[in-house]
Backbone bond lengths (Angstrom), bond angles and torsions (degrees), N, CA, C in turn:
res aa  C-N    CA-C-N  psi(-1)  N-CA   C-N-CA  omega(-1)  CA-C   N-CA-C  phi
1 M - - - 1.450 - - 1.527 108.40 -
2 T 1.315 117.21 136.98 1.458 120.88 -178.48 1.522 110.54 -88.88
3 D 1.316 116.21 152.32 1.452 122.50 177.79 1.525 108.66 -83.65
4 R 1.340 117.48 112.76 1.459 121.67 -177.28 1.522 111.87 -79.00
5 R 1.331 118.81 -5.35 1.456 121.59 -179.39 1.505 111.13 -100.94
6 K 1.288 117.14 36.38 1.453 121.15 -179.97 1.516 111.07 -67.43
7 V 1.293 115.65 167.25 1.456 121.83 178.54 1.523 109.12 -66.06
8 W 1.325 115.56 143.00 1.457 123.00 -178.02 1.520 110.55 -60.39
9 D 1.310 115.37 140.34 1.460 122.49 178.65 1.524 108.14 -110.20
10 P 1.366 118.46 117.72 1.460 119.83 -178.23 1.518 113.52 -57.21
11 A 1.312 118.63 -24.31 1.457 121.57 179.39 1.529 111.65 -70.19
12 A 1.330 116.79 -8.75 1.457 120.47 -179.27 1.529 111.84 -68.82
13 F 1.342 117.25 -18.62 1.451 121.41 -179.56 1.521 110.55 -123.54
14 P 1.343 119.84 57.72 1.462 120.01 -176.11 1.517 112.77 -63.14
15 E 1.328 118.28 -26.49 1.454 120.40 179.89 1.524 111.95 -70.50
16 R 1.298 118.44 -11.48 1.459 123.03 -178.17 1.530 112.09 -94.96
17 R 1.305 117.72 2.79 1.468 120.79 -179.80 1.515 110.44 -58.80
18 G 1.321 116.03 146.06 1.461 121.27 -179.45 1.521 111.37 -60.97
19 E 1.306 115.85 147.14 1.461 120.74 -179.98 1.520 109.86 -81.85
20 G 1.308 117.39 151.15 1.448 121.66 173.89 1.511 115.01 75.81
21 G 1.341 117.82 15.34 1.454 120.15 176.76 1.513 113.88 70.99
22 G 1.343 118.10 27.43 1.460 121.57 179.15 1.514 111.81 -63.98
23 R 1.326 115.13 170.14 1.460 120.51 -177.94 1.519 112.14 -68.86
24 R 1.310 118.18 -32.02 1.457 120.36 -176.51 1.515 110.74 -85.01
25 A 1.315 114.60 135.11 1.463 119.79 177.41 1.519 110.93 -75.74
26 H 1.347 117.12 -25.03 1.457 120.98 -175.77 1.519 109.27 -132.42
27 P 1.326 117.85 130.00 1.466 120.18 179.01 1.525 110.99 -64.71
28 R 1.310 115.07 142.52 1.460 120.09 179.83 1.518 110.77 -99.09
29 V 1.325 114.64 153.99 1.456 122.87 179.12 1.534 107.18 -116.82
30 R 1.341 116.67 135.29 1.465 120.89 177.18 1.525 108.67 -66.05
31 V 1.334 116.04 131.96 1.462 121.96 -178.03 1.525 108.96 -142.45
32 H 1.298 116.05 173.55 1.464 123.44 169.10 1.525 105.10 -142.07
33 L 1.338 115.92 90.43 1.461 122.06 -172.74 1.518 110.92 -124.69
34 D 1.331 116.14 142.99 1.457 120.67 173.31 1.518 109.77 -77.11
35 V 1.327 114.82 133.74 1.456 122.29 178.65 1.524 107.81 -130.40
36 T 1.318 116.41 129.84 1.459 120.65 175.06 1.517 107.20 -101.50
37 G 1.314 115.48 126.54 1.457 120.10 -178.98 1.504 111.44 -117.26
38 S 1.305 115.84 142.02 1.459 120.79 171.94 1.513 106.90 -136.31
39 G 1.303 115.63 125.48 1.453 118.96 -177.11 1.501 111.78 -166.91
40 E 1.320 114.71 -140.01 1.454 121.39 -173.39 1.521 112.86 -67.83
41 H 1.334 118.20 -24.16 1.458 120.24 -172.89 1.518 112.84 -102.99
42 S 1.302 118.61 -54.45 1.458 122.28 -179.05 1.523 109.21 -176.32
43 A 1.315 114.37 -179.53 1.461 119.88 174.50 1.520 107.28 -107.47
44 D 1.319 116.89 111.55 1.455 122.16 -177.19 1.517 109.42 -133.12
45 V 1.349 114.69 156.16 1.455 119.91 168.60 1.523 105.91 -94.73
46 V 1.316 115.71 124.35 1.459 122.01 -179.73 1.529 107.78 -125.68
47 V 1.333 116.69 -178.92 1.464 121.30 -178.24 1.519 109.65 -117.02
48 A 1.327 115.61 132.46 1.464 121.32 170.33 1.523 106.88 -89.63
49 T 1.343 116.26 129.95 1.465 120.56 -179.86 1.517 112.45 -101.92
50 D 1.314 117.70 -18.09 1.460 121.53 168.96 1.513 108.40 -151.25
51 L 1.321 115.40 160.45 1.462 120.73 -172.31 1.513 110.05 -149.78
52 S 1.309 116.04 142.47 1.464 122.93 167.82 1.516 106.16 -138.72
53 V 1.305 116.67 175.59 1.456 119.98 178.28 1.534 110.60 -70.45
54 G 1.335 117.95 -13.07 1.457 121.51 -178.68 1.514 115.50 -112.80
55 G 1.355 118.31 -1.56 1.453 118.74 -179.09 1.512 112.28 175.24
56 A 1.345 114.88 -177.69 1.462 121.05 -177.96 1.516 109.73 -157.27
57 A 1.324 114.91 163.25 1.459 121.79 168.13 1.521 106.59 -106.90
58 L 1.333 116.37 132.39 1.459 121.62 -178.57 1.517 110.30 -121.09
59 L 1.333 116.40 145.12 1.457 122.29 170.26 1.517 107.92 -99.67
60 L 1.332 116.45 122.19 1.455 122.60 -176.00 1.525 110.53 -116.68
61 P 1.338 117.28 151.36 1.464 119.66 178.96 1.534 113.17 -75.49
62 E 1.315 117.66 -16.37 1.458 121.02 179.76 1.517 110.37 -137.40
63 K 1.312 116.03 155.30 1.465 121.88 -179.82 1.525 108.92 -76.04
64 I 1.339 115.61 132.39 1.460 119.81 173.59 1.518 108.80 -126.22
65 L 1.301 115.12 159.82 1.459 121.18 -173.37 1.522 112.40 -87.80
66 A 1.320 114.33 152.24 1.468 120.65 172.28 1.522 108.25 -56.88
67 G 1.311 116.40 141.07 1.461 121.69 -179.24 1.520 113.25 96.72
68 S 1.344 117.45 -14.30 1.465 120.68 177.32 1.521 108.94 -64.70
69 Q 1.333 115.83 142.64 1.456 120.66 -178.98 1.519 110.55 -116.74
70 A 1.325 115.67 152.60 1.463 121.35 175.75 1.513 109.65 -154.75
71 R 1.304 115.03 147.98 1.460 121.33 170.07 1.527 105.45 -88.87
72 L 1.328 116.73 122.95 1.454 122.44 -174.83 1.518 110.37 -112.72
73 R 1.329 114.95 137.42 1.470 122.42 173.98 1.520 106.30 -113.49
74 I 1.336 116.25 112.70 1.461 122.05 -174.97 1.520 109.09 -104.14
75 N 1.331 115.65 121.61 1.465 121.77 179.86 1.520 109.45 -89.37
76 L 1.328 115.92 107.72 1.462 121.63 -179.12 1.522 110.37 -99.51
77 P 1.339 117.87 130.41 1.461 119.85 175.51 1.532 110.60 -56.36
78 G 1.312 115.92 138.05 1.457 120.59 179.21 1.516 113.99 88.74
79 S 1.340 117.49 -4.85 1.463 121.08 179.17 1.524 109.03 -111.53
80 D 1.328 116.38 135.45 1.463 120.80 -178.62 1.522 113.18 -71.76
81 T 1.323 116.32 -29.81 1.464 120.15 -178.33 1.523 109.68 -127.88
82 P 1.336 116.72 147.21 1.464 118.42 178.58 1.521 111.11 -68.72
83 V 1.336 116.24 152.19 1.455 120.20 171.45 1.525 107.17 -84.00
84 V 1.315 116.05 148.59 1.461 121.43 -177.15 1.519 108.56 -121.62
85 V 1.337 115.44 128.20 1.463 121.35 -179.59 1.519 109.09 -134.67
86 L 1.311 116.27 156.23 1.456 121.82 167.96 1.517 105.59 -100.82
87 G 1.332 116.65 122.75 1.449 120.90 -178.02 1.512 111.98 -119.99
88 V 1.334 115.56 154.54 1.454 121.82 175.77 1.530 107.69 -127.97
89 V 1.340 115.54 135.37 1.462 121.24 179.99 1.519 108.94 -71.91
90 V 1.330 115.31 130.74 1.463 121.23 177.70 1.521 108.50 -118.46
91 G 1.295 117.33 139.37 1.458 121.46 179.25 1.518 112.36 77.60
92 E 1.309 114.34 -179.61 1.468 121.69 -178.50 1.524 110.93 -88.46
93 A 1.329 116.64 145.18 1.459 122.02 174.43 1.523 109.13 -68.24
94 V 1.339 116.32 142.40 1.464 122.77 -179.84 1.523 108.00 -119.73
95 E 1.330 116.85 129.72 1.459 119.89 -179.79 1.525 110.33 -70.29
96 Q 1.330 115.53 132.38 1.467 122.62 179.88 1.528 108.79 -136.60
97 F 1.329 117.66 98.68 1.464 122.11 174.74 1.537 112.76 54.00
98 G 1.305 116.95 44.69 1.462 121.45 177.26 1.518 114.84 89.64
99 D 1.315 118.05 -9.20 1.463 122.31 175.11 1.520 108.33 -111.07
100 W 1.318 116.02 175.39 1.463 121.94 179.27 1.515 108.94 -119.27
101 E 1.325 115.96 123.89 1.466 120.52 177.63 1.523 109.15 -95.10
102 V 1.323 115.23 130.87 1.467 120.74 178.69 1.522 108.90 -131.17
103 G 1.321 115.29 150.19 1.452 121.65 171.59 1.513 108.74 -91.77
104 V 1.310 115.89 136.57 1.467 121.80 180.00 1.513 108.54 -123.88
105 R 1.328 116.14 125.27 1.467 121.78 174.80 1.523 107.36 -96.37
106 F 1.326 116.23 131.64 1.456 120.43 178.78 1.524 109.25 -78.42
107 E 1.305 115.83 120.18 1.464 121.70 179.84 1.521 112.23 -92.68
108 E 1.320 116.44 -34.34 1.467 121.12 179.70 1.521 108.91 -135.24
109 V 1.317 115.21 121.30 1.464 122.98 176.10 1.521 106.48 -141.45
110 S 1.331 116.71 129.61 1.467 117.76 176.32 1.520 109.07 -67.57
111 A 1.301 116.31 156.15 1.468 120.80 179.44 1.522 110.61 -60.65
112 S 1.328 117.38 -38.45 1.473 119.51 -179.69 1.525 111.02 -68.34
113 D 1.335 118.49 -40.03 1.463 120.63 177.80 1.530 111.08 -67.65
114 A 1.333 117.98 -35.98 1.466 120.80 176.76 1.525 110.03 -62.28
115 R 1.333 117.56 -39.12 1.466 120.67 178.17 1.529 111.12 -66.12
116 V 1.344 117.07 -38.27 1.465 120.86 178.40 1.530 109.99 -64.62
117 I 1.343 117.43 -44.14 1.460 121.41 177.76 1.525 109.73 -61.03
118 E 1.308 117.10 -47.27 1.469 121.23 -177.73 1.528 110.98 -62.47
119 A 1.325 117.97 -40.43 1.467 120.64 178.49 1.531 110.31 -64.42
120 Y 1.334 117.03 -41.69 1.459 120.25 177.74 1.533 110.67 -62.76
121 L 1.323 116.95 -44.79 1.465 120.90 -179.73 1.523 112.03 -64.63
122 D 1.335 117.44 -40.05 1.466 120.42 177.46 1.529 109.86 -59.91
123 Q 1.328 117.07 -43.18 1.472 121.01 179.18 1.524 110.29 -66.38
124 A 1.320 117.81 -42.03 1.468 121.34 -179.63 1.529 110.66 -63.22
125 R 1.341 117.83 -38.13 1.461 121.02 177.42 1.524 110.89 -64.69
126 K 1.325 117.25 -38.92 1.459 121.01 179.58 1.522 111.36 -67.68
127 D 1.344 116.66 -33.33 1.461 121.46 -177.74 1.530 112.44 -74.80
128 D 1.335 117.58 -18.01 1.475 120.48 -178.88 1.493 113.41 -74.84
């Protein structure tokens, strides 16, 4: 019997690939969501400023280096439980009004959590 709770495969949503050959495989939606992170630095509540099924932009109180990893718990409106992902920081942190904005690529997402993220994003796109 196969394990149906395998890690999410980005190829599962090929129709969501970015248009025009952009760097991102999945378009991001502007958000303002609480994210709890635990990883190499500490456990903090930070803010996600955009989100896709494959990554997010986070505002952090301190600068961290590309390659840093964290387990993130993302609180999505309309969901009873947060989604949990393993993320890795990509690119350099950029200072934004006293905080540091970083891009995070999701390395591990369960298939069920990926569906929850996608449903939230579909609703957010409709609300715009």
